[in-house]
NUDO-714515 format. One record per residue (C-alpha): residue in one letter; residue number from 1; x, y, z. Coordinates in pm, 1 decimal. Layout:
N
<rec "A"; NUM; <X; Y; Z>> ...
***
This chain:
112
<rec "M"; 1; <11982.3; -184.4; 10354.3>> <rec "S"; 2; <11773.9; -104.3; 10671.2>> <rec "A"; 3; <11953.5; 76.7; 10955.3>> <rec "S"; 4; <12045.6; -135.1; 11272.7>> <rec "R"; 5; <11924.9; -35.5; 11608.3>> <rec "A"; 6; <12261.7; 39.9; 11754.2>> <rec "S"; 7; <12273.3; 298.1; 11486.0>> <rec "T"; 8; <11963.4; 465.8; 11512.8>> <rec "P"; 9; <12042.2; 804.6; 11766.8>> <rec "S"; 10; <11882.5; 858.2; 12127.5>> <rec "L"; 11; <11791.1; 1128.1; 12253.6>> <rec "P"; 12; <11950.8; 1249.3; 12586.5>> <rec "V"; 13; <11731.7; 1104.0; 12945.2>> <rec "V"; 14; <11739.2; 1357.6; 13247.0>> <rec "T"; 15; <11538.0; 1366.3; 13587.0>> <rec "R"; 16; <11398.6; 1635.6; 13709.9>> <rec "S"; 17; <11662.5; 1716.5; 13945.2>> <rec "T"; 18; <11874.6; 1828.7; 13665.1>> <rec "S"; 19; <11897.1; 2164.2; 13633.4>> <rec "A"; 20; <11736.4; 2388.4; 13330.0>> <rec "Q"; 21; <12072.9; 2478.4; 13195.1>> <rec "E"; 22; <12202.0; 2182.8; 13144.0>> <rec "I"; 23; <11838.4; 2025.4; 13006.9>> <rec "A"; 24; <11896.7; 2349.1; 12738.2>> <rec "L"; 25; <12207.3; 2250.9; 12650.4>> <rec "L"; 26; <12139.8; 1926.6; 12613.4>> <rec "S"; 27; <11858.1; 2017.9; 12393.6>> <rec "D"; 28; <12078.2; 2247.7; 12185.9>> <rec "Q"; 29; <12302.2; 1969.0; 12113.2>> <rec "A"; 30; <12045.0; 1650.7; 12044.6>> <rec "G"; 31; <11759.1; 1843.3; 11920.9>> <rec "A"; 32; <11530.7; 1731.3; 12209.1>> <rec "V"; 33; <11570.5; 1576.7; 12579.5>> <rec "I"; 34; <11325.9; 1348.6; 12789.7>> <rec "I"; 35; <11255.9; 1461.6; 13140.2>> <rec "R"; 36; <11218.6; 1120.2; 13341.0>> <rec "N"; 37; <10917.7; 1206.2; 13611.2>> <rec "F"; 38; <10853.3; 1532.8; 13470.2>> <rec "M"; 39; <10516.8; 1473.0; 13594.0>> <rec "T"; 40; <10410.5; 1253.8; 13811.6>> <rec "P"; 41; <10199.7; 947.7; 13752.2>> <rec "E"; 42; <9850.0; 1098.8; 13884.8>> <rec "Q"; 43; <9908.1; 1406.0; 13637.9>> <rec "V"; 44; <9943.3; 1161.7; 13363.0>> <rec "V"; 45; <9644.5; 958.6; 13436.6>> <rec "R"; 46; <9417.8; 1310.5; 13520.1>> <rec "I"; 47; <9561.4; 1473.1; 13183.4>> <rec "N"; 48; <9493.8; 1187.6; 12955.7>> <rec "N"; 49; <9148.3; 1160.0; 13134.5>> <rec "E"; 50; <9092.4; 1579.1; 13099.6>> <rec "L"; 51; <9154.1; 1471.4; 12691.5>> <rec "D"; 52; <8984.2; 1124.4; 12643.1>> <rec "A"; 53; <8640.6; 1327.9; 12509.7>> <rec "P"; 54; <8790.2; 1664.1; 12341.3>> <rec "L"; 55; <9036.0; 1360.7; 12148.9>> <rec "A"; 56; <8745.4; 1154.7; 12104.7>> <rec "A"; 57; <8518.9; 1454.8; 11901.9>> <rec "L"; 58; <8835.3; 1449.3; 11652.1>> <rec "D"; 59; <8852.6; 1305.9; 11324.1>> <rec "A"; 60; <9214.3; 1214.4; 11213.7>> <rec "G"; 61; <9393.6; 1348.5; 10970.2>> <rec "S"; 62; <9510.5; 1771.1; 10849.2>> <rec "R"; 63; <9222.5; 1989.4; 10783.2>> <rec "H"; 64; <9485.9; 2255.3; 10657.9>> <rec "E"; 65; <9483.2; 2417.9; 10291.1>> <rec "Q"; 66; <9820.6; 2432.4; 10214.8>> <rec "E"; 67; <9958.1; 2085.4; 10077.4>> <rec "L"; 68; <10264.5; 2054.4; 10263.2>> <rec "T"; 69; <10107.2; 2125.3; 10591.9>> <rec "A"; 70; <9822.2; 1864.2; 10578.4>> <rec "E"; 71; <10128.8; 1637.0; 10478.1>> <rec "F"; 72; <10286.0; 1736.0; 10796.0>> <rec "H"; 73; <10057.9; 1677.6; 11061.5>> <rec "G"; 74; <9953.9; 1330.6; 10872.0>> <rec "H"; 75; <9660.0; 1134.6; 10744.6>> <rec "Q"; 76; <9601.4; 929.1; 11122.9>> <rec "T"; 77; <9677.7; 1254.2; 11374.4>> <rec "K"; 78; <9438.7; 1401.7; 11562.7>> <rec "Q"; 79; <9596.7; 1815.2; 11619.1>> <rec "L"; 80; <9421.4; 1885.7; 11936.0>> <rec "T"; 81; <9485.1; 2265.9; 12014.9>> <rec "N"; 82; <9476.8; 2490.6; 12363.4>> <rec "L"; 83; <9526.0; 2236.4; 12574.9>> <rec "V"; 84; <9508.7; 2536.9; 12855.6>> <rec "T"; 85; <9109.6; 2527.4; 12812.5>> <rec "H"; 86; <9094.0; 2119.4; 12788.0>> <rec "S"; 87; <9284.2; 2032.2; 13144.2>> <rec "K"; 88; <9262.2; 2160.8; 13428.0>> <rec "T"; 89; <9586.5; 1932.7; 13541.7>> <rec "F"; 90; <9790.8; 2124.1; 13261.8>> <rec "R"; 91; <9677.0; 2479.7; 13342.3>> <rec "E"; 92; <9655.4; 2453.0; 13707.5>> <rec "E"; 93; <10005.9; 2216.0; 13800.6>> <rec "I"; 94; <10233.3; 2205.4; 13504.9>> <rec "L"; 95; <10242.7; 2532.0; 13393.6>> <rec "D"; 96; <10306.5; 2628.9; 13754.5>> <rec "D"; 97; <10573.0; 2433.3; 13765.7>> <rec "D"; 98; <10927.9; 2555.8; 13911.5>> <rec "L"; 99; <11123.8; 2398.6; 13625.9>> <rec "F"; 100; <10823.9; 2450.6; 13326.5>> <rec "H"; 101; <10918.1; 2838.0; 13393.7>> <rec "E"; 102; <11282.5; 2784.9; 13442.3>> <rec "L"; 103; <11281.2; 2613.2; 13151.0>> <rec "G"; 104; <11093.3; 2888.5; 12987.8>> <rec "S"; 105; <11349.1; 3132.4; 13134.6>> <rec "V"; 106; <11653.7; 2973.0; 13020.0>> <rec "L"; 107; <11522.3; 2869.3; 12616.9>> <rec "S"; 108; <11285.9; 3183.6; 12597.9>> <rec "P"; 109; <11602.8; 3390.3; 12434.9>> <rec "R"; 110; <11739.0; 3089.1; 12253.2>> <rec "V"; 111; <11456.5; 3129.5; 12074.7>> <rec "R"; 112; <11436.8; 3497.1; 11933.9>> 
***
């Protein structure tokens, strides 16, 4: 028996104007939150362009020695690390975003 689309859980969707505290509360409840327009369309295009070459240079699949970790990574996925070194837009605009900083402040005590 397959699950119907109506019974599939969905993530909360908020906008950039939602407070970091509200986003954190929703994240605690649902496990994740979609923040509409967190990045501008221009930022998305630039980040995608900046990541095209590094992603093209990677082969799909995990290189991890532990079987469980390799299975988690998947066989058709690519793991690109060090986003900060690959994307000037991410490094200079996203990491300096006020909402990003507020979320970090609100969420970091929860991680400890």
